[in-house]
C-alpha positions as CSV (number, residue, x, y, z in Angstrom):
1,X,250.1,190.6,172.8
2,X,249.7,192.4,168.7
3,X,252.7,191.9,166.4
4,X,253.1,192.8,162.9
5,X,253.0,189.6,160.2
6,X,253.8,190.1,156.5
7,X,250.7,188.4,155.2
8,X,252.1,186.7,151.9
9,X,255.4,188.8,150.5
10,X,254.4,191.9,148.0
11,X,253.2,195.8,148.7
12,X,253.3,198.2,152.6
13,X,249.8,197.1,152.8
14,X,251.0,192.9,153.1
15,X,251.9,194.2,156.7
16,X,248.8,193.6,159.1
17,X,248.8,193.4,162.9
18,X,247.3,190.1,164.1
19,X,247.7,188.1,168.2
20,X,250.9,185.6,168.4
21,X,251.8,183.7,170.8
22,X,253.7,185.4,173.9
23,X,257.8,185.0,173.6
24,X,258.8,182.7,176.9
25,X,263.2,182.6,177.5
26,X,265.0,180.3,177.0
27,X,268.8,180.1,178.6
28,X,270.7,182.8,177.7
29,X,267.9,184.9,176.5
30,X,264.9,187.6,177.6
31,X,261.5,189.3,176.6
32,X,261.3,192.8,175.8
33,X,258.6,194.9,176.7
34,X,259.3,197.0,173.8
35,X,258.8,200.9,173.6
36,X,259.6,201.5,170.1
37,X,261.1,199.6,167.2
38,X,263.4,200.6,164.3
39,X,262.2,200.7,161.0
40,X,265.1,199.5,158.1
41,X,265.8,198.2,154.1
42,X,266.5,195.2,156.3
43,X,262.8,194.9,156.9
44,X,261.6,196.0,153.1
45,X,263.3,193.4,151.4
46,X,262.2,190.6,154.2
47,X,258.4,192.0,153.5
48,X,258.6,191.7,150.0
49,X,260.1,188.2,150.4
50,X,264.0,189.5,149.1
51,X,265.8,188.4,152.5
52,X,264.2,185.2,155.2
53,X,265.4,185.8,158.4
54,X,267.5,183.7,159.8
55,X,266.7,179.8,161.4
56,X,265.0,179.9,164.2
57,X,264.6,183.8,164.3
58,X,260.6,185.3,164.5
59,X,259.1,185.0,161.1
60,X,258.2,189.4,162.5
61,X,259.8,192.0,160.9
62,X,262.2,194.8,163.0
63,X,265.4,194.5,163.7
64,X,266.2,196.6,167.0
65,X,264.0,197.7,169.6
66,X,264.3,199.8,173.6
67,X,261.9,199.3,176.0
68,X,262.7,197.2,179.0
69,X,263.5,193.8,180.6
70,X,260.1,192.1,181.2
71,X,260.8,188.9,182.1
72,X,264.9,187.0,182.7
73,X,265.6,183.4,181.0
74,X,267.7,180.8,183.1
75,X,271.8,181.9,182.3
76,X,271.3,184.6,182.2
77,X,274.0,187.2,184.4
78,X,273.8,191.1,184.3
79,X,270.4,193.0,183.4
80,X,267.0,192.1,185.5
81,X,263.8,192.8,184.9
82,X,262.9,196.3,184.6
83,X,265.8,197.9,183.4
84,X,266.1,199.6,180.1
85,X,267.5,199.3,177.4
86,X,268.1,198.5,173.4
87,X,269.2,195.5,171.3
88,X,269.7,193.8,168.2
89,X,267.5,191.3,167.4
90,X,267.5,188.1,164.3
91,X,263.3,189.2,164.1
92,X,260.7,190.3,165.9
93,X,261.1,193.7,166.8
94,X,257.2,195.0,165.4
95,X,255.4,193.8,168.7
96,X,254.7,194.2,171.8
97,X,257.6,192.1,173.2
98,X,260.1,190.6,172.1
99,X,262.7,187.7,172.0
100,X,266.8,189.1,173.2
101,X,269.9,187.1,173.6
102,X,271.2,187.9,176.7
103,X,274.1,189.3,174.7
104,X,272.5,191.7,172.2
105,X,271.3,194.0,174.9
106,X,272.1,197.2,175.7
107,X,271.7,199.6,178.3
108,X,269.8,202.9,177.1
109,X,272.2,205.4,176.8
110,X,273.0,208.2,179.3
111,X,271.5,211.8,178.0
112,X,268.8,209.3,175.7
113,X,265.1,208.4,176.2
114,X,264.6,204.8,176.5
115,X,262.4,205.4,172.9
116,X,265.1,207.1,171.3
117,X,267.2,204.1,171.9
118,X,265.9,202.2,168.8
119,X,267.7,203.9,166.5
120,X,270.9,203.2,167.6
121,X,271.4,198.9,167.4
122,X,270.8,198.1,164.2
123,X,273.3,201.0,163.2
124,X,275.9,201.8,165.7
125,X,276.7,197.8,165.4
126,X,276.8,197.7,161.4
127,X,279.5,201.1,161.0
128,X,281.1,200.1,163.9
129,X,281.8,196.3,162.9
130,X,281.7,197.6,159.3
131,X,283.7,200.8,158.8
132,X,286.4,200.2,162.2
133,X,286.7,196.4,162.9
134,X,286.4,195.0,159.7
135,X,288.3,198.2,157.0
136,X,290.0,199.2,160.1
137,X,289.2,203.2,159.2
138,X,292.9,205.3,161.1
139,X,292.8,208.9,162.6
140,X,293.8,211.4,159.2
141,X,291.8,208.7,156.2
142,X,289.4,209.8,154.1
143,X,286.0,207.8,154.7
144,X,283.0,208.4,152.7
145,X,279.5,206.5,153.0
146,X,277.1,207.3,150.6
147,X,273.5,207.7,151.6
148,X,275.0,210.5,154.5
149,X,271.7,211.4,155.4
150,X,270.1,207.4,156.3
151,X,270.1,206.5,159.6
152,X,273.2,204.4,159.7
153,X,274.9,207.6,157.4
154,X,273.9,209.2,160.0
155,X,275.7,207.5,162.7
156,X,278.7,207.1,160.1
157,X,279.1,210.3,160.0
158,X,278.9,210.8,163.8
159,X,281.9,207.9,164.3
160,X,284.6,208.6,161.7
161,X,284.1,212.5,162.4
162,X,284.8,211.6,166.2
163,X,287.6,209.0,164.9
164,X,289.5,211.8,163.0
165,X,288.7,211.2,159.0
166,X,288.1,213.7,156.8
167,X,283.9,212.4,156.1
168,X,282.6,212.9,152.3
169,X,278.6,212.2,152.0
170,X,276.8,211.6,148.9
171,X,273.0,213.2,149.0
172,X,269.9,213.8,147.0
173,X,268.8,217.0,148.7
174,X,270.0,220.3,149.4
175,X,268.4,219.6,152.4
176,X,269.8,217.2,154.1
177,X,273.8,217.7,153.0
178,X,273.0,220.5,154.8
179,X,272.4,218.0,157.6
180,X,275.1,216.3,157.1
181,X,277.4,219.4,157.5
182,X,276.2,219.9,160.5
183,X,276.8,216.2,162.0
184,X,280.0,217.1,161.3
185,X,280.7,216.6,157.0
186,X,283.7,217.7,155.6
187,X,282.9,217.1,151.6
188,X,279.3,217.2,151.3
189,X,278.5,215.8,147.2
190,X,274.5,216.3,146.2
191,X,275.3,212.7,143.7
192,X,272.1,214.0,141.4
193,X,273.5,217.4,140.2
194,X,277.1,216.0,141.1
195,X,280.1,213.2,140.2
196,X,280.8,212.0,143.6
197,X,284.7,210.7,142.6
198,X,284.9,214.0,140.7
199,X,283.6,216.2,144.2
200,X,285.6,213.7,146.4
201,X,289.1,213.5,144.5
202,X,289.0,217.2,143.8
203,X,288.6,217.8,147.3
204,X,291.3,215.8,148.7
205,X,294.0,217.0,147.0
206,X,293.2,213.9,144.0
207,X,294.1,211.8,147.4
208,X,290.6,209.8,147.3
209,X,288.5,207.9,149.3
210,X,290.9,205.5,152.3
211,X,287.6,204.1,152.9
212,X,283.5,203.5,151.3
213,X,280.2,202.8,153.0
214,X,278.6,201.8,150.3
215,X,275.0,200.6,150.3
216,X,274.5,200.6,146.2
217,X,276.1,197.7,145.2
218,X,276.9,196.9,141.3
219,X,275.1,200.2,140.1
220,X,278.0,202.2,142.2
221,X,280.8,199.7,141.6
222,X,283.3,201.0,139.1
223,X,283.0,204.5,140.1
224,X,283.5,203.4,144.1
225,X,287.0,201.8,142.8
226,X,288.1,204.8,140.7
227,X,287.6,206.6,143.6
228,X,289.9,204.4,145.8
229,X,292.9,205.7,146.9
230,X,296.0,203.3,147.7
231,X,295.5,200.6,150.1
232,X,291.5,201.5,150.4
233,X,288.9,200.1,151.0
234,X,285.6,199.7,149.7
235,X,282.7,197.6,151.8
236,X,279.5,197.0,150.6
237,X,276.2,196.5,153.0
238,X,273.6,197.1,150.3
239,X,272.2,196.5,146.9
240,X,270.7,199.3,146.2
241,X,271.6,199.9,143.0
242,X,271.7,195.6,141.6
243,X,273.8,193.0,142.3
244,X,276.0,192.7,139.6
245,X,278.6,194.1,138.6
246,X,281.9,194.5,136.5
247,X,285.0,194.7,138.8
248,X,288.7,196.3,137.1
249,X,290.7,193.5,139.3
250,X,294.1,195.7,137.1
251,X,292.5,199.0,139.1
252,X,293.0,196.9,141.8
253,X,296.0,195.2,141.8
254,X,297.5,198.9,141.0
255,X,296.2,199.9,144.8
256,X,296.4,196.7,146.4
257,X,292.8,198.1,147.0
258,X,290.2,195.1,148.4
259,X,286.6,195.3,147.8
260,X,284.7,193.6,151.4
261,X,281.1,192.5,151.4
262,X,279.2,191.8,154.0
263,X,275.6,191.6,155.8
264,X,275.6,191.2,160.2
265,X,271.8,189.2,160.3
266,X,272.6,186.4,158.6
267,X,275.6,186.2,161.3
268,X,276.3,183.6,163.2
269,X,275.7,184.8,167.7
270,X,279.0,184.9,168.7
271,X,279.8,187.2,165.9
272,X,276.7,189.4,167.0
273,X,278.3,188.8,170.0
274,X,281.5,190.4,169.5
275,X,279.9,193.4,167.5
276,X,277.9,194.0,170.6
277,X,279.7,193.8,172.9
278,X,282.3,196.1,171.1
279,X,279.8,198.9,170.0
280,X,279.3,199.0,174.1
281,X,282.8,200.1,174.6
282,X,283.8,202.1,172.3
283,X,280.4,203.5,171.1
284,X,278.0,204.4,173.7
285,X,280.9,205.9,175.9
286,X,281.1,208.8,173.1
287,X,276.5,208.1,173.3
288,X,276.8,209.2,177.2
289,X,278.9,211.8,176.7
290,X,276.9,213.4,173.6
291,X,279.3,213.3,171.3
292,X,277.6,211.1,168.7
293,X,273.1,210.7,168.7
294,X,270.7,209.4,167.5
295,X,268.6,211.2,164.9
296,X,265.4,210.6,164.3
297,X,263.0,211.6,161.9
298,X,259.7,210.4,163.6
299,X,257.3,207.8,165.2
300,X,254.6,206.0,163.6
301,X,252.1,203.9,165.5
302,X,252.6,199.8,165.1
303,X,249.5,198.9,163.8
304,X,250.0,201.2,161.1
305,X,253.6,199.9,159.9
306,X,252.2,200.3,155.8
307,X,253.0,203.8,156.9
308,X,256.4,203.7,158.1
309,X,257.6,201.8,155.3
310,X,255.6,204.0,152.8
311,X,258.0,206.9,154.6
312,X,260.7,204.7,154.6
313,X,260.7,203.4,150.7
314,X,259.8,207.3,149.5
315,X,263.7,208.0,151.0
316,X,262.5,212.1,152.0
317,X,263.7,210.9,155.8
318,X,266.5,212.2,157.6
319,X,268.0,209.5,160.3
320,X,265.8,207.4,161.6
321,X,262.2,206.0,161.4
322,X,260.7,204.4,164.6
323,X,257.0,202.4,165.3
324,X,255.9,202.4,168.7
325,X,253.6,199.8,170.0
């Protein structure tokens, strides 16, 4: 089968289409014929040599896919050949076929195309596990997500709004901010022109944010802590703005606040299975009902994976970018 290999750490041109072995399912695994694969910043980090795949995972990039079940391994229940599915995978999504632990499969939601379903697993699992399972966002609380127009941001807006939170976002253009408002954002801040601490504090009568989902890391750490409300929770899931920053513990103590750093890919299979099950229980009904939807910027052919990476790195997109074999 065709797959996209990382020939060496480097820029987008190191992504090359190659012939790779067809996957063979072991106990508890299925093989999926790929209809589409999501493109994520974790793939870019892997391409640059900064985010190696977990032990035993495919060396090919790609953390989420959609398609049809091609083959079912031993000890798999509830899935059959021909089922339309999407999945969170440990790697290998940039290929015509992908090996998936059966516990990380999800059915394609009602009203969503098989192709567009590829844009759901990683963002839904990331947002649900961090914002709800870890930070325990509650109705009536103020939630801020940085990068509101990204794949994670567009999912976070919709889920937080459905949960009854007041939703604040940051983004870098008026077009992106307008889209975030259409999705339900109550407070939209242009981080290039405005101070998000001042804007969110003003819009919430000085309350601040109860939960912040942050992909920037060190660059935003002091300001995020400033903005946290009493008992606030800052969840850091990315390091786009650096990995080392100064944390004012006195301010944290006075607010009884928490800073939590998490990742999804490195979690053991049992934790991923728990997250996927929770997403199926809590998020999938919202998608089935049309209250939440995947936001897809567009697609690139699998062989043009380098173009998809360039588009993602340029940060002009809204929502998800997909690859189609």
